[in-house]
BAVOKOL-842020 format. One record per atom (N, C-alpha, C, O, CB): residue in one letter; chain; atom name; y, z, x. Coordinates in Angstrom, 3 decimals. Glycine has a CB too. Example, Ala and Ser with C-alpha at 12.3 -4.5 7.8 and 13.67 -1.06 7.14 Angstrom:
% residues 2
+----+----+----+----------+----------+----------+
! aa ! ch ! at !       py !       pz !       px !
+----+----+----+----------+----------+----------+
!  a !  A !  N !   -5.690 !    7.800 !   13.190 !
!  a !  A ! CA !   -4.500 !    7.800 !   12.300 !
!  a !  A !  C !   -3.300 !    7.800 !   13.200 !
!  a !  A !  O !   -3.319 !    8.465 !   14.236 !
!  a !  A ! CB !   -4.473 !    9.046 !   11.308 !
!  s !  A !  N !   -2.250 !    7.080 !   12.850 !
!  s !  A ! CA !   -1.060 !    7.140 !   13.670 !
!  s !  A !  C !    0.030 !    7.870 !   12.900 !
!  s !  A !  O !    1.138 !    8.039 !   13.409 !
!  s !  A ! CB !   -0.598 !    5.725 !   14.084 !
+----+----+----+----------+----------+----------+
//
This chain:
% residues 67
+----+----+----+----------+----------+----------+
! aa ! ch ! at !       py !       pz !       px !
+----+----+----+----------+----------+----------+
!  m !  A !  N !   10.378 !   25.464 !   -2.423 !
!  m !  A ! CA !    9.691 !   24.924 !   -2.245 !
!  m !  A !  C !    9.743 !   23.655 !   -1.429 !
!  m !  A !  O !   10.600 !   22.883 !   -1.858 !
!  m !  A ! CB !    9.400 !   24.971 !   -3.110 !
!  s !  A !  N !    9.084 !   23.215 !   -0.386 !
!  s !  A ! CA !    8.726 !   22.556 !    0.949 !
!  s !  A !  C !    8.994 !   21.172 !    0.041 !
!  s !  A !  O !    8.837 !   21.184 !   -1.180 !
!  s !  A ! CB !    6.954 !   22.910 !    1.806 !
!  d !  A !  N !    9.461 !   19.850 !    0.857 !
!  d !  A ! CA !    9.336 !   18.854 !   -0.144 !
!  d !  A !  C !    8.569 !   17.465 !    0.641 !
!  d !  A !  O !    8.969 !   17.075 !    1.738 !
!  d !  A ! CB !   10.946 !   18.536 !   -0.792 !
!  t !  A !  N !    7.433 !   16.805 !   -0.086 !
!  t !  A ! CA !    6.616 !   16.640 !    0.268 !
!  t !  A !  C !    7.302 !   15.393 !    1.725 !
!  t !  A !  O !    6.775 !   15.138 !    2.808 !
!  t !  A ! CB !    5.665 !   16.386 !   -0.978 !
!  n !  A !  N !    8.126 !   15.065 !    1.351 !
!  n !  A ! CA !    8.915 !   14.431 !    2.602 !
!  n !  A !  C !    9.315 !   14.777 !    3.757 !
!  n !  A !  O !    9.866 !   13.903 !    4.425 !
!  n !  A ! CB !    9.827 !   14.125 !    2.381 !
!  e !  A !  N !    9.200 !   15.787 !    4.188 !
!  e !  A ! CA !    9.456 !   16.256 !    5.154 !
!  e !  A !  C !    8.614 !   16.450 !    6.231 !
!  e !  A !  O !    8.979 !   16.948 !    7.295 !
!  e !  A ! CB !    9.871 !   17.051 !    4.862 !
!  y !  A !  N !    7.163 !   15.955 !    5.906 !
!  y !  A ! CA !    6.154 !   15.226 !    6.168 !
!  y !  A !  C !    5.203 !   14.239 !    6.416 !
!  y !  A !  O !    5.054 !   13.493 !    5.448 !
!  y !  A ! CB !    6.050 !   15.344 !    6.007 !
!  e !  A !  N !    4.424 !   13.948 !    7.501 !
!  e !  A ! CA !    3.735 !   12.608 !    7.184 !
!  e !  A !  C !    2.755 !   12.642 !    6.334 !
!  e !  A !  O !    2.158 !   13.630 !    6.762 !
!  e !  A ! CB !    3.204 !   11.989 !    8.242 !
!  m !  A !  N !    2.256 !   12.344 !    5.593 !
!  m !  A ! CA !    1.096 !   12.477 !    5.282 !
!  m !  A !  C !    0.536 !   11.116 !    4.948 !
!  m !  A !  O !    1.289 !   10.270 !    4.469 !
!  m !  A ! CB !    1.012 !   13.411 !    4.323 !
!  e !  A !  N !   -1.169 !   10.760 !    5.245 !
!  e !  A ! CA !   -1.375 !    9.726 !    5.876 !
!  e !  A !  C !   -1.677 !    8.839 !    4.212 !
!  e !  A !  O !   -1.960 !    9.446 !    3.179 !
!  e !  A ! CB !   -2.657 !    9.928 !    7.209 !
!  p !  A !  N !   -1.553 !    7.582 !    4.299 !
!  p !  A ! CA !   -1.760 !    7.004 !    2.865 !
!  p !  A !  C !   -2.730 !    7.082 !    2.250 !
!  p !  A !  O !   -2.539 !    6.909 !    1.047 !
!  p !  A ! CB !   -1.625 !    5.897 !    2.718 !
!  q !  A !  N !   -4.102 !    7.342 !    2.639 !
!  q !  A ! CA !   -5.181 !    7.292 !    2.378 !
!  q !  A !  C !   -5.510 !    9.000 !    2.020 !
!  q !  A !  O !   -6.546 !    9.267 !    1.411 !
!  q !  A ! CB !   -5.886 !    6.517 !    3.507 !
!  l !  A !  N !   -4.686 !    9.962 !    2.385 !
!  l !  A ! CA !   -5.360 !   11.241 !    1.960 !
!  l !  A !  C !   -4.311 !   11.532 !    0.656 !
!  l !  A !  O !   -4.538 !   12.288 !   -0.288 !
!  l !  A ! CB !   -5.411 !   12.581 !    3.319 !
!  k !  A !  N !   -2.778 !   10.497 !    0.942 !
!  k !  A ! CA !   -2.211 !   11.090 !   -0.166 !
!  k !  A !  C !   -2.784 !   10.763 !   -1.595 !
!  k !  A !  O !   -2.841 !   11.570 !   -2.523 !
!  k !  A ! CB !   -0.874 !   10.761 !   -0.112 !
!  a !  A !  N !   -3.314 !    9.085 !   -1.633 !
!  a !  A ! CA !   -3.852 !    8.435 !   -2.853 !
!  a !  A !  C !   -5.082 !    9.282 !   -3.149 !
!  a !  A !  O !   -5.529 !    9.442 !   -4.285 !
!  a !  A ! CB !   -4.206 !    6.826 !   -2.655 !
!  a !  A !  N !   -5.569 !    9.787 !   -2.097 !
!  a !  A ! CA !   -7.444 !   10.341 !   -2.916 !
!  a !  A !  C !   -6.851 !   11.826 !   -3.715 !
!  a !  A !  O !   -7.477 !   12.378 !   -4.620 !
!  a !  A ! CB !   -9.281 !   11.009 !   -1.135 !
!  l !  A !  N !   -5.605 !   12.287 !   -3.201 !
!  l !  A ! CA !   -5.292 !   13.460 !   -3.882 !
!  l !  A !  C !   -4.479 !   13.181 !   -5.090 !
!  l !  A !  O !   -4.432 !   14.178 !   -5.811 !
!  l !  A ! CB !   -4.618 !   14.380 !   -3.009 !
!  q !  A !  N !   -3.712 !   11.996 !   -5.637 !
!  q !  A ! CA !   -2.793 !   11.722 !   -6.478 !
!  q !  A !  C !   -4.526 !   11.131 !   -7.198 !
!  q !  A !  O !   -4.448 !   11.421 !   -8.392 !
!  q !  A ! CB !   -1.161 !   10.650 !   -5.973 !
!  g !  A !  N !   -5.336 !   10.751 !   -7.049 !
!  g !  A ! CA !   -6.982 !   10.500 !   -7.917 !
!  g !  A !  C !   -7.136 !   11.869 !   -8.820 !
!  g !  A !  O !   -7.608 !   11.957 !   -9.953 !
!  g !  A ! CB !   -8.657 !   10.405 !   -6.587 !
!  i !  A !  N !   -6.404 !   13.291 !   -7.680 !
!  i !  A ! CA !   -7.479 !   14.021 !   -8.290 !
!  i !  A !  C !   -6.404 !   15.081 !   -9.448 !
!  i !  A !  O !   -6.567 !   15.462 !  -10.607 !
!  i !  A ! CB !   -8.556 !   14.969 !   -6.888 !
!  i !  A !  N !   -5.354 !   15.265 !   -8.480 !
!  i !  A ! CA !   -3.740 !   15.275 !   -9.056 !
!  i !  A !  C !   -2.264 !   14.781 !   -9.622 !
!  i !  A !  O !   -1.340 !   14.197 !   -9.056 !
!  i !  A ! CB !   -3.453 !   15.511 !   -8.605 !
!  p !  A !  N !   -2.406 !   15.192 !  -10.781 !
!  p !  A ! CA !   -1.337 !   14.408 !  -11.418 !
!  p !  A !  C !   -0.243 !   14.574 !  -10.403 !
!  p !  A !  O !    0.193 !   15.683 !  -10.096 !
!  p !  A ! CB !   -0.920 !   14.911 !  -12.932 !
!  p !  A !  N !    0.205 !   13.414 !   -9.875 !
!  p !  A ! CA !    1.320 !   12.769 !   -9.222 !
!  p !  A !  C !    2.603 !   13.937 !   -9.261 !
!  p !  A !  O !    3.093 !   14.509 !   -8.287 !
!  p !  A ! CB !    1.690 !   11.259 !  -10.071 !
!  e !  A !  N !    2.939 !   14.075 !  -10.566 !
!  e !  A ! CA !    3.758 !   15.383 !  -10.665 !
!  e !  A !  C !    3.433 !   16.512 !  -10.361 !
!  e !  A !  O !    4.306 !   17.261 !   -9.922 !
!  e !  A ! CB !    4.102 !   15.641 !  -11.673 !
!  e !  A !  N !    2.308 !   16.899 !  -10.477 !
!  e !  A ! CA !    2.242 !   17.743 !   -9.996 !
!  e !  A !  C !    1.764 !   18.235 !   -8.693 !
!  e !  A !  O !    1.745 !   19.455 !   -8.534 !
!  e !  A ! CB !    1.961 !   18.041 !  -10.643 !
!  l !  A !  N !    1.372 !   17.460 !   -7.732 !
!  l !  A ! CA !    1.225 !   17.838 !   -6.392 !
!  l !  A !  C !    2.128 !   17.809 !   -5.409 !
!  l !  A !  O !    1.530 !   17.732 !   -4.335 !
!  l !  A ! CB !    0.413 !   17.280 !   -5.965 !
!  r !  A !  N !    3.712 !   17.844 !   -5.219 !
!  r !  A ! CA !    4.747 !   18.538 !   -4.736 !
!  r !  A !  C !    4.746 !   20.127 !   -4.887 !
!  r !  A !  O !    5.232 !   20.922 !   -4.082 !
!  r !  A ! CB !    5.842 !   17.981 !   -5.339 !
!  t !  A !  N !    4.044 !   20.449 !   -6.190 !
!  t !  A ! CA !    3.881 !   21.750 !   -6.623 !
!  t !  A !  C !    2.374 !   22.427 !   -5.691 !
!  t !  A !  O !    2.277 !   23.420 !   -4.971 !
!  t !  A ! CB !    3.725 !   21.655 !   -8.451 !
!  w !  A !  N !    1.508 !   21.543 !   -6.040 !
!  w !  A ! CA !   -0.201 !   22.107 !   -5.225 !
!  w !  A !  C !   -0.184 !   21.791 !   -3.841 !
!  w !  A !  O !   -1.170 !   21.793 !   -3.103 !
!  w !  A ! CB !   -1.785 !   21.211 !   -5.819 !
!  l !  A !  N !    0.960 !   21.525 !   -3.533 !
!  l !  A ! CA !    0.487 !   21.162 !   -1.969 !
!  l !  A !  C !    1.245 !   22.537 !   -1.602 !
!  l !  A !  O !    0.526 !   23.239 !   -0.891 !
!  l !  A ! CB !    1.138 !   19.421 !   -1.061 !
!  s !  A !  N !    2.508 !   23.123 !   -1.890 !
!  s !  A ! CA !    3.541 !   24.212 !   -1.445 !
!  s !  A !  C !    2.777 !   25.580 !   -1.862 !
!  s !  A !  O !    3.132 !   26.617 !   -1.303 !
!  s !  A ! CB !    5.160 !   24.039 !   -2.275 !
!  t !  A !  N !    1.635 !   25.619 !   -2.926 !
!  t !  A ! CA !    0.928 !   26.914 !   -3.279 !
!  t !  A !  C !   -0.082 !   27.012 !   -2.807 !
!  t !  A !  O !   -0.924 !   26.146 !   -2.569 !
!  t !  A ! CB !    0.695 !   27.193 !   -4.457 !
!  p !  A !  N !   -0.089 !   28.582 !   -2.545 !
!  p !  A ! CA !   -1.206 !   28.872 !   -1.930 !
!  p !  A !  C !   -2.213 !   28.900 !   -2.068 !
!  p !  A !  O !   -2.227 !   29.331 !   -3.221 !
!  p !  A ! CB !   -1.262 !   29.471 !   -1.658 !
!  n !  A !  N !   -3.626 !   28.728 !   -1.699 !
!  n !  A ! CA !   -4.768 !   28.193 !   -2.458 !
!  n !  A !  C !   -5.705 !   29.290 !   -1.812 !
!  n !  A !  O !   -5.849 !   29.638 !   -0.640 !
!  n !  A ! CB !   -5.194 !   26.452 !   -2.216 !
!  p !  A !  N !   -6.272 !   29.698 !   -2.949 !
!  p !  A ! CA !   -7.730 !   30.674 !   -2.161 !
!  p !  A !  C !   -8.567 !   29.710 !   -1.852 !
!  p !  A !  O !   -9.192 !   30.235 !   -0.931 !
!  p !  A ! CB !   -8.725 !   31.871 !   -3.176 !
!  g !  A !  N !   -8.984 !   28.710 !   -1.985 !
!  g !  A ! CA !   -9.943 !   27.522 !   -1.555 !
!  g !  A !  C !   -9.745 !   27.698 !   -0.145 !
!  g !  A !  O !  -10.652 !   27.835 !    0.675 !
!  g !  A ! CB !   -9.575 !   25.914 !   -2.112 !
!  f !  A !  N !   -8.434 !   27.688 !    0.112 !
!  f !  A ! CA !   -7.843 !   27.958 !    1.627 !
!  f !  A !  C !   -7.330 !   29.509 !    2.693 !
!  f !  A !  O !   -6.496 !   29.876 !    3.520 !
!  f !  A ! CB !   -6.583 !   27.188 !    1.457 !
!  q !  A !  N !   -8.347 !   29.905 !    2.039 !
!  q !  A ! CA !   -8.030 !   31.603 !    2.184 !
!  q !  A !  C !   -6.482 !   31.549 !    2.574 !
!  q !  A !  O !   -5.916 !   31.745 !    3.650 !
!  q !  A ! CB !   -9.077 !   32.538 !    3.596 !
!  g !  A !  N !   -5.901 !   31.137 !    1.031 !
!  g !  A ! CA !   -4.164 !   31.768 !    1.248 !
!  g !  A !  C !   -2.944 !   30.715 !    1.354 !
!  g !  A !  O !   -1.809 !   30.353 !    1.042 !
!  g !  A ! CB !   -4.009 !   32.648 !    2.827 !
!  e !  A !  N !   -4.316 !   30.509 !    2.160 !
!  e !  A ! CA !   -2.917 !   28.848 !    3.142 !
!  e !  A !  C !   -2.615 !   28.232 !    1.935 !
!  e !  A !  O !   -3.379 !   28.147 !    0.973 !
!  e !  A ! CB !   -3.806 !   27.080 !    4.562 !
!  t !  A !  N !   -1.408 !   27.776 !    2.014 !
!  t !  A ! CA !   -0.964 !   25.954 !    0.584 !
!  t !  A !  C !   -1.646 !   24.939 !    1.688 !
!  t !  A !  O !   -1.642 !   25.256 !    2.878 !
!  t !  A ! CB !    1.673 !   25.184 !    0.162 !
!  p !  A !  N !   -2.293 !   23.577 !    1.191 !
!  p !  A ! CA !   -1.964 !   22.996 !    1.417 !
!  p !  A !  C !   -1.253 !   21.767 !    2.228 !
!  p !  A !  O !   -1.660 !   20.657 !    2.568 !
!  p !  A ! CB !   -2.048 !   23.392 !    1.101 !
!  l !  A !  N !   -0.115 !   22.399 !    2.376 !
!  l !  A ! CA !    0.732 !   21.744 !    3.412 !
!  l !  A !  C !    0.727 !   21.498 !    4.218 !
!  l !  A !  O !    0.685 !   20.417 !    4.805 !
!  l !  A ! CB !    1.376 !   21.905 !    3.688 !
!  a !  A !  N !    0.814 !   23.452 !    4.732 !
!  a !  A ! CA !    0.234 !   24.020 !    5.568 !
!  a !  A !  C !   -0.198 !   23.580 !    6.652 !
!  a !  A !  O !    0.127 !   23.458 !    7.833 !
!  a !  A ! CB !   -0.436 !   24.426 !    5.165 !
!  l !  A !  N !   -1.424 !   23.264 !    5.605 !
!  l !  A ! CA !   -3.078 !   22.550 !    6.542 !
!  l !  A !  C !   -2.222 !   21.408 !    7.011 !
!  l !  A !  O !   -1.564 !   21.334 !    8.049 !
!  l !  A ! CB !   -4.908 !   21.842 !    5.364 !
!  i !  A !  N !   -2.368 !   20.478 !    5.984 !
!  i !  A ! CA !   -1.494 !   18.838 !    6.742 !
!  i !  A !  C !   -1.084 !   19.607 !    8.135 !
!  i !  A !  O !   -1.725 !   19.383 !    9.162 !
!  i !  A ! CB !    0.452 !   18.018 !    5.634 !
!  k !  A !  N !    0.074 !   20.571 !    8.112 !
!  k !  A ! CA !    1.204 !   20.482 !    8.899 !
!  k !  A !  C !    0.248 !   20.799 !   10.774 !
!  k !  A !  O !    0.304 !   20.386 !   11.932 !
!  k !  A ! CB !    2.604 !   21.932 !    8.174 !
!  s !  A !  N !   -0.507 !   21.769 !    9.936 !
!  s !  A ! CA !   -1.018 !   21.987 !   11.762 !
!  s !  A !  C !   -2.378 !   21.522 !   12.180 !
!  s !  A !  O !   -3.042 !   21.932 !   13.131 !
!  s !  A ! CB !   -1.122 !   23.685 !   12.262 !
!  g !  A !  N !   -2.732 !   20.433 !   11.153 !
!  g !  A ! CA !   -3.909 !   18.807 !   11.517 !
!  g !  A !  C !   -5.124 !   19.268 !   11.207 !
!  g !  A !  O !   -6.070 !   19.227 !   11.994 !
!  g !  A ! CB !   -4.116 !   18.106 !   13.360 !
!  e !  A !  N !   -5.165 !   19.597 !   10.390 !
!  e !  A ! CA !   -6.346 !   20.603 !    9.249 !
!  e !  A !  C !   -6.773 !   19.840 !    8.319 !
!  e !  A !  O !   -7.711 !   20.237 !    7.628 !
!  e !  A ! CB !   -5.733 !   21.943 !    8.328 !
!  r !  A !  N !   -6.061 !   18.291 !    8.033 !
!  r !  A ! CA !   -6.437 !   17.833 !    6.817 !
!  r !  A !  C !   -8.017 !   17.743 !    6.891 !
!  r !  A !  O !   -8.491 !   17.070 !    5.976 !
!  r !  A ! CB !   -5.712 !   16.487 !    6.489 !
!  d !  A !  N !   -8.832 !   18.214 !    7.681 !
!  d !  A ! CA !  -10.539 !   17.724 !    7.076 !
!  d !  A !  C !  -10.574 !   18.783 !    6.135 !
!  d !  A !  O !  -11.234 !   18.529 !    5.128 !
!  d !  A ! CB !  -12.131 !   17.797 !    8.305 !
!  r !  A !  N !   -9.993 !   20.007 !    6.194 !
!  r !  A ! CA !  -10.315 !   21.319 !    5.223 !
!  r !  A !  C !   -9.750 !   20.195 !    3.668 !
!  r !  A !  O !  -10.305 !   20.263 !    2.572 !
!  r !  A ! CB !   -8.977 !   23.284 !    5.732 !
!  i !  A !  N !   -9.016 !   19.612 !    3.869 !
!  i !  A ! CA !   -8.478 !   19.390 !    2.755 !
!  i !  A !  C !   -9.444 !   18.038 !    1.824 !
!  i !  A !  O !   -9.718 !   17.983 !    0.625 !
!  i !  A ! CB !   -6.893 !   19.077 !    3.174 !
!  w !  A !  N !   -9.828 !   16.913 !    3.132 !
!  w !  A ! CA !  -10.523 !   16.187 !    2.287 !
!  w !  A !  C !  -12.172 !   16.514 !    1.949 !
!  w !  A !  O !  -12.901 !   15.648 !    1.465 !
!  w !  A ! CB !  -10.330 !   14.922 !    2.820 !
!  s !  A !  N !  -12.662 !   17.941 !    2.287 !
!  s !  A ! CA !  -13.804 !   18.200 !    2.334 !
!  s !  A !  C !  -13.127 !   19.145 !    0.126 !
!  s !  A !  O !  -13.722 !   19.013 !   -0.944 !
!  s !  A ! CB !  -14.459 !   19.287 !    4.285 !
!  m !  A !  N !  -12.335 !   19.610 !    0.300 !
!  m !  A ! CA !  -11.807 !   19.988 !   -1.161 !
!  m !  A !  C !  -11.756 !   18.318 !   -1.996 !
!  m !  A !  O !  -12.076 !   18.228 !   -3.182 !
!  m !  A ! CB !   -9.930 !   20.892 !   -1.014 !
!  i !  A !  N !  -11.415 !   17.374 !   -1.370 !
!  i !  A ! CA !  -11.189 !   16.217 !   -2.170 !
!  i !  A !  C !  -12.739 !   16.231 !   -2.693 !
!  i !  A !  O !  -13.032 !   16.492 !   -3.860 !
!  i !  A ! CB !  -10.581 !   14.761 !   -1.298 !
!  h !  A !  N !  -13.871 !   15.858 !   -1.488 !
!  h !  A ! CA !  -15.143 !   15.377 !   -1.560 !
!  h !  A !  C !  -15.458 !   16.170 !   -2.888 !
!  h !  A !  O !  -15.737 !   15.786 !   -4.024 !
!  h !  A ! CB !  -16.099 !   15.647 !   -0.208 !
!  q !  A !  N !  -15.308 !   17.445 !   -2.308 !
!  q !  A ! CA !  -16.095 !   18.556 !   -3.740 !
!  q !  A !  C !  -15.213 !   18.275 !   -4.762 !
!  q !  A !  O !  -15.949 !   18.215 !   -5.747 !
!  q !  A ! CB !  -16.123 !   20.542 !   -3.558 !
!  t !  A !  N !  -14.059 !   18.063 !   -5.134 !
!  t !  A ! CA !  -14.158 !   17.965 !   -6.391 !
!  t !  A !  C !  -14.011 !   16.668 !   -6.901 !
!  t !  A !  O !  -13.353 !   16.395 !   -7.905 !
!  t !  A ! CB !  -13.372 !   18.748 !   -6.913 !
!  r !  A !  N !  -14.640 !   15.851 !   -6.187 !
!  r !  A ! CA !  -14.964 !   14.635 !   -6.627 !
!  r !  A !  C !  -16.860 !   14.772 !   -7.142 !
!  r !  A !  O !  -17.350 !   14.202 !   -8.117 !
!  r !  A ! CB !  -14.523 !   13.482 !   -5.231 !
!  i !  A !  N !  -17.480 !   15.523 !   -6.327 !
!  i !  A ! CA !  -18.883 !   15.536 !   -6.511 !
!  i !  A !  C !  -19.220 !   16.249 !   -7.930 !
!  i !  A !  O !  -20.304 !   16.301 !   -8.510 !
!  i !  A ! CB !  -19.564 !   16.282 !   -5.269 !
!  g !  A !  N !  -17.405 !   17.017 !   -8.480 !
!  g !  A ! CA !  -18.041 !   17.977 !   -9.492 !
!  g !  A !  C !  -18.312 !   19.174 !   -8.802 !
!  g !  A !  O !  -18.718 !   19.874 !   -9.730 !
!  g !  A ! CB !  -19.347 !   17.460 !  -10.148 !
!  a !  A !  N !  -18.365 !   19.969 !   -7.659 !
!  a !  A ! CA !  -18.375 !   21.381 !   -7.448 !
!  a !  A !  C !  -17.910 !   21.986 !   -7.642 !
!  a !  A !  O !  -18.543 !   23.008 !   -7.910 !
!  a !  A ! CB !  -18.396 !   21.800 !   -6.837 !
!  y !  A !  N !  -16.095 !   22.115 !   -7.756 !
!  y !  A ! CA !  -15.311 !   22.735 !   -9.388 !
!  y !  A !  C !  -15.530 !   22.804 !  -10.581 !
!  y !  A !  O !  -14.771 !   23.549 !  -11.200 !
!  y !  A ! CB !  -14.380 !   22.296 !   -9.780 !
!  s !  A !  N !  -16.330 !   22.274 !  -11.164 !
!  s !  A ! CA !  -16.253 !   21.988 !  -12.556 !
!  s !  A !  C !  -17.669 !   23.085 !  -13.091 !
!  s !  A !  O !  -17.980 !   23.155 !  -14.280 !
!  s !  A ! CB !  -16.421 !   20.061 !  -12.871 !
+----+----+----+----------+----------+----------+
//
């Protein structure tokens, strides 16, 4: 499993993710393929500069789109 310390995550993104994902589950979530990201891991998206896809998921979660 990738260690979240292996990459740089902007503090705002990390705080936003911790607002919707329990901090103890964040590392696992980041390294697990996600169907909402066409099977990519959130970590792969962050590393490839596709943070906008993560921000979109955060926004959709906040407004209740996934409930």
